[in-house]
N, C-alpha and C positions, 0 to 999 in steps of 0.2 A: 766336496761330496758331490754326486749328482742328484739334482732333484728332478721329479716326476716331470717338469719342464722342458728338463733337457733329453729326457728318454723318447726316442721315438722309434716304436715298433716297425718293423721291415728294415732299419737304417744299416744291418749289418752287409759289410762289402764281400761277395761271395767270391769276387774275383781275386787272383795273385796266388798269397799265402795260403787263403782257407780253402779253395777249391784244390789246390796242389796237394794238398794232405787229406781231404775230406775223405775219398776210399777206403786208406787204411787207416783213420780213425773210428771210421763209422760203418765199417764192413759187420754185417749179420753174423754171429756163429751160427755153426749148423744147429745148435740147440735153441737159439733166440729166432731162428726162421723157422723152424719146426714148432715151437711154440706161437708166433704171430701168425701162421698159416692155420694153425690149428684154432686160433681164436675169430679170425675171418671167416674161416671156413664155412661156418652156419648162414650165412647169407650170403653164399656164392654156390651158382650153379654150375659147375663145373662144365667144360665141355659142351656149352650151350652158346647160342649166340650173344652171350653178355660182354658187356664191354664196360672195363673199369678205368676211371679217371683216379690217376696219384697225382695230385693238386701240389705242386711244388716238392718235386721228385729229387730235386738234388743231382744225384750221380745215378739213379736209380734201382736202388737196392731193394727197392718195397717193389717195384714195378717188376723188376726180374722176376724176383720172387713169384710175386701172383701170376704172371704171362707161365710161369716153369711149371708150380704146382698148381693151378687151377683151370690151365691149357683154357685161358680167355685171353680177347684183347685185351690190352692195355693200353692205355696214352698217358705218359707222363707230361704234364706242363710244369715248366719251370722258369724263371723269370731270369735266373743269372745265366748269360751265353758262357762265363766261363765252366761254369757247373756243368752244361750241357755238351761241352766240349771235351769232359773228362770220360762221357758215357762211354761204353765199350759197346757199339751197336753190332758186329758181328753181321754173319751172313745169315743167320735163322732167320726166316719168314716168319715165324713162331714170336720173335721176340717183341719188345713194345717199342711203339711208337715217340717220339717224343715232339714236342713244339716249344717254344719259345712263348710265354705268356704271363699274365699276372691272374690273384686270383678275384679280382675284381673284374677283370675282363678276359674270362676265359675264352678261346679261340675255339671253340667247338659247337656243333648245332644244337638244338634246343632238343632236350628227350633223348641225348645221344651216347648215355652211358645211365647204366643198372647200378653202379655203384661209386660214390666217391670216397677216394681215401686221403686224409690230410695228416699226414705224421710228423710233429712236431713241428709246423708251421703256423699255428694260428696265432702264433705272439709276432710273428714278421709282418700280418698282414693289416694294412694301416685302416681301410675301411672294411670294418667286419659287417657290416650292412650291406653293402654292395656285393662282397664275396656271398653273402646268405642267399641273395636274390640271384647271382648267377649260379648256385649250386642248385637251387629250385627251377631255374631255367635248363640249364644242363640235364640233371639225373630226372630218367623216365619215372611216372607215376608207379608208384610203390617199391622205388626202389630205397637205397639205402645211403646216408653219410656218415661214414666214420671217422671220427676225430681221435689222433692219439696225441697227446700231449704233455707227457712225462719225460722226465729226461733219462737218459741211459743208465747212468749210476745210481738212479733213485727208482727205478723199475721195481717195485716188489712183486710180480708176477700174477697181481689179481685187476685186471682190467676192470674198468667200471663201464658197463653197457648202459646209455639210456636211450628210452625209445621215446619219438617226438613227433 
């Protein structure tokens, strides 16, 4: 039995087998993509100079969705080099940019993003306080932080949105 002392959030190794099959196992269906875009849309100013941070971007499924749907600049920050290697960068200039980095030390300028999106990553972050400080530093005044924490097989279609 695993005890609380043996569990280390953020200890999942996304290199090797995990990154190899991630895209096929976690792809967004057209219905799911439309649902998530609809949930996020009320807080995004499409077609403006807005910038979205996708923190813990994985292979870019939400970064790609947001860039395509909202026509805004998206920057994906991902700590796993194996996950970054699986991203299809393509030649489209409007595609998201990706950079290696962690939630505790986000490699972006102060106030450089209008929205931060964290999808199923909170449980991987080792230092929540440091992450919160980084998000406060990165997100512009009046910006938003959206945290998605449900598991795909348990998504009930009714997101809970909190205003802080």
